C-alpha positions in Angstrom: 252.9 168.6 -40.4 254.7 171.0 -42.8 257.5 169.7 -45.0 260.0 171.6 -42.8 258.7 170.1 -39.6 258.8 166.7 -41.2 262.4 167.2 -42.2 263.8 168.5 -39.0 261.8 166.1 -36.8 263.2 163.1 -38.8 266.7 164.6 -38.7 266.4 164.9 -34.9 265.3 161.3 -34.5 268.1 160.0 -36.8 270.8 162.0 -35.0 269.8 162.0 -31.4 267.5 159.0 -30.9 268.1 155.3 -31.2 266.5 153.2 -34.0 263.8 151.9 -31.7 262.4 155.5 -31.7 262.2 155.9 -35.5 258.4 155.0 -35.6 257.8 158.2 -33.6 258.5 160.2 -36.9 254.7 160.1 -37.2 254.3 162.2 -34.0 256.2 165.5 -34.2 255.9 168.1 -31.3 252.9 169.7 -33.1 250.9 166.4 -32.6 249.6 166.6 -29.1 247.8 163.9 -27.1 246.0 164.5 -23.8 245.3 161.0 -22.4 242.5 160.9 -19.9 241.0 158.0 -18.0 238.4 157.3 -20.7 239.2 159.4 -23.6 242.2 160.7 -25.6 242.1 164.3 -27.0 244.4 164.8 -30.0 245.4 168.1 -31.5 247.3 168.9 -34.7 247.6 172.1 -36.6 244.2 173.5 -35.3 242.4 170.2 -35.8 241.0 168.2 -32.9 240.0 164.6 -32.5 238.6 163.0 -29.4 238.7 159.2 -29.2 237.4 156.7 -26.6 240.1 154.6 -25.0 239.9 150.9 -26.0 240.2 149.9 -22.4 236.6 151.1 -21.8 235.5 148.2 -24.1 237.5 145.5 -22.4 235.4 142.3 -22.0 232.2 144.2 -22.7 230.9 141.4 -24.9 230.5 137.6 -24.8 229.7 134.7 -27.1 230.8 134.7 -30.7 231.6 137.1 -33.5 232.4 137.2 -37.2 235.7 138.6 -38.4 235.5 139.8 -42.0 238.7 140.1 -44.0 239.2 140.9 -47.7 240.5 137.6 -49.2 239.0 136.5 -52.5 237.2 133.6 -50.8 234.7 136.2 -49.4 233.2 136.2 -52.8 231.9 132.6 -52.2 229.5 133.8 -49.5 226.1 133.4 -50.9 224.2 135.7 -48.5 226.6 138.4 -47.1 223.8 139.9 -45.0 224.1 136.8 -42.7 227.5 138.2 -41.6 225.4 140.7 -39.6 223.5 138.0 -37.7 226.3 138.2 -35.1 228.7 140.9 -33.9 230.7 141.8 -37.0 234.3 143.0 -37.1 235.6 144.5 -40.4 239.0 145.8 -41.5 240.2 148.4 -44.0 238.1 147.7 -47.2 236.4 144.5 -46.1 233.0 146.1 -45.2 232.2 146.7 -48.8 230.3 143.4 -49.1 227.5 144.6 -46.8 227.3 148.2 -48.1 224.6 147.4 -50.7 222.3 146.4 -47.9 223.0 149.7 -46.1 224.6 147.9 -43.2 227.9 148.5 -41.4 230.2 146.5 -39.2 230.0 146.7 -35.4 233.7 147.2 -35.1 235.7 148.7 -37.9 239.5 148.3 -37.6 242.0 150.5 -39.4 245.7 149.5 -39.2 247.1 150.7 -42.6 248.2 154.4 -42.8 248.6 154.1 -46.5 245.0 152.9 -46.9 243.8 156.0 -44.9 245.8 158.3 -47.1 244.7 156.8 -50.4 241.1 155.8 -49.5 240.0 158.6 -47.2 236.4 158.7 -48.5 236.0 155.0 -48.3 237.4 155.0 -44.7 234.8 157.6 -43.7 232.0 155.7 -45.4 232.7 152.5 -43.5 233.4 154.4 -40.2 230.1 156.3 -40.3 228.2 153.0 -40.6 230.2 151.3 -37.8 229.3 151.3 -34.2 233.0 151.8 -33.3 236.2 152.4 -35.3 239.4 151.2 -33.7 242.6 153.0 -34.6 246.1 153.3 -33.2 248.0 156.6 -32.7 249.6 156.4 -36.2 246.2 156.0 -37.8 244.9 158.9 -35.7 247.8 161.1 -36.9 246.8 160.3 -40.6 243.2 161.1 -39.9 244.1 164.5 -38.4 246.6 165.3 -41.2 243.9 164.5 -43.8 241.2 166.5 -41.9 239.0 163.4 -41.5 236.4 163.3 -38.8 235.9 160.2 -36.7 232.9 160.6 -34.4 232.9 157.0 -33.1 236.6 156.4 -32.8 238.3 154.2 -30.3 242.1 154.3 -29.8 244.6 151.6 -28.7 248.4 151.7 -28.7 250.5 149.6 -31.1 253.0 147.2 -29.7 255.2 147.6 -32.8 255.0 151.5 -32.8 254.1 152.6 -29.3 253.2 156.3 -28.9 256.2 158.3 -28.0 258.0 155.3 -26.5 260.7 153.0 -27.8 259.7 150.0 -29.8 260.2 146.8 -27.7 263.0 144.4 -28.9 261.8 141.4 -30.9 261.5 138.4 -28.7 261.4 134.7 -29.2 258.0 134.4 -27.7 254.9 135.3 -29.7 252.9 138.3 -28.4 249.2 137.9 -28.2 247.6 140.8 -26.2 244.7 139.7 -24.0 244.2 143.3 -22.8 243.8 146.5 -24.7 246.1 148.2 -22.2 249.0 146.1 -23.5 248.5 147.3 -27.1 247.9 145.2 -30.2 250.5 143.6 -32.4 250.0 142.7 -36.1 252.9 140.5 -37.3 252.3 141.9 -40.8 248.6 141.1 -41.0 245.5 143.0 -39.7 243.9 139.6 -39.2 246.1 138.8 -36.2 245.5 142.2 -34.8 241.8 141.9 -35.2 241.8 138.5 -33.4 243.5 140.2 -30.4 240.8 142.9 -30.5 238.0 140.2 -30.5 239.6 138.5 -27.5 239.9 141.8 -25.6 236.3 142.6 -26.3 235.3 139.3 -24.6 234.5 137.1 -27.6 235.5 133.4 -27.1 234.2 132.1 -30.4 235.4 133.7 -33.7 234.6 132.7 -37.3 237.1 134.3 -39.8 236.0 134.9 -43.3 238.5 135.8 -46.1 241.6 134.5 -44.3 243.2 133.4 -47.6 246.7 134.8 -46.8 247.7 134.6 -50.5 248.7 137.1 -53.2 245.4 136.5 -55.0 244.1 140.0 -54.5 241.0 140.9 -52.6 237.4 139.8 -53.1 236.5 143.2 -54.6 237.8 144.8 -57.8 240.5 147.4 -57.4 241.6 149.8 -60.1 245.0 150.1 -58.3 245.4 147.2 -55.9 246.5 148.1 -52.4 250.0 146.8 -51.6 250.2 143.5 -49.8 253.1 141.5 -48.4 251.1 138.5 -47.2 252.8 136.1 -49.6 256.3 137.2 -48.8 255.7 137.4 -45.0 253.7 134.3 -44.5 256.4 131.8 -43.6 258.7 134.2 -41.7 256.2 136.3 -39.9 252.5 135.2 -40.1 252.5 131.4 -39.6 254.1 131.4 -36.2 251.6 133.7 -34.4 248.7 131.9 -36.0 250.1 128.7 -34.6 250.0 130.4 -31.2 246.3 131.1 -31.7 245.9 127.4 -32.7 247.5 126.4 -29.4 245.0 128.6 -27.6 242.2 126.8 -29.4 243.8 123.4 -28.5 243.9 124.5 -24.9 240.2 125.3 -25.0 240.9 129.0 -24.2 238.6 129.9 -27.1 237.4 128.6 -30.5 238.6 130.2 -33.7 237.5 128.8 -37.1 239.0 129.5 -40.5 236.0 129.9 -42.9 238.1 130.2 -46.0 238.0 127.2 -48.3 241.2 128.3 -50.1 243.3 129.5 -47.2 247.1 129.1 -47.2 246.9 128.5 -43.4 247.1 124.8 -42.8 244.0 123.1 -41.3 246.1 121.7 -38.5 246.6 125.3 -37.3 243.0 126.4 -37.1 239.9 124.2 -37.8 238.6 124.8 -41.4 234.9 125.5 -42.2 232.9 126.1 -45.3 231.9 129.8 -45.0 228.2 129.3 -45.9 227.8 126.4 -43.6 229.5 128.4 -40.8 227.0 131.2 -41.3 224.0 128.9 -41.2 225.2 127.2 -38.0 225.4 130.4 -35.9 227.0 130.4 -32.4 226.2 128.5 -29.2 225.7 131.8 -27.4 225.0 135.2 -28.9 227.0 138.2 -27.8 225.6 140.7 -25.3 225.1 144.3 -26.2 228.0 146.5 -25.2 
């Protein structure tokens, strides 16, 4: 959007809308969305983007999957290609580790608008190698603004910043979405959002790699490190929803293993595994093609 449109749209939201609408500053009138049964057609300043609705992938898979994050412990994986032996979910910059083999993740999740703005070429590189790329409306707006094509995109709403609706009030109960139609919630970390996506896809066994949840950087070198609030947000925002996931595991709703040998997440929240041993073990049942 133009600078003038940005200014007047934000003034309008500040003066005439409540604070729970402020996230809609990303969606000015020139950002149009035509939501169909299976697809969403987005238009912005002459640019078009058609995305598949995430609901079309609900429970399309079964068995187990790998979730690849960017914590430094990923560097301890001896044979990264083994990550591809099962359905692989990657987030933001995490797919770098399998790039040298020419492989891509099965589901690539983008949840950081700043990452899209600063790393547009990298985003496209990972997206082109992925089977599906999952975004929310805010990410879609960044893609359109930057003129970035996304031929394999899938869109889901955000619980924290729902498209042209008010943000729901914070509640005492933890939100874990079991259906894409409910939107996804992050609690400050894409790891939690990705776990919801895995559950919605139908996976009932998830091995997480790189769930360090520390300020120790990422497993790959960065000339200018991407900002992270994991350390600051851990106790107040991140630990509680992961305890909810642990309760789901204890109730035998699914199995989630933390394959980070140096994770800040206590082992009584999620069972801890050595990453290389976890890759060698595989899953009891392999996922079906979707």
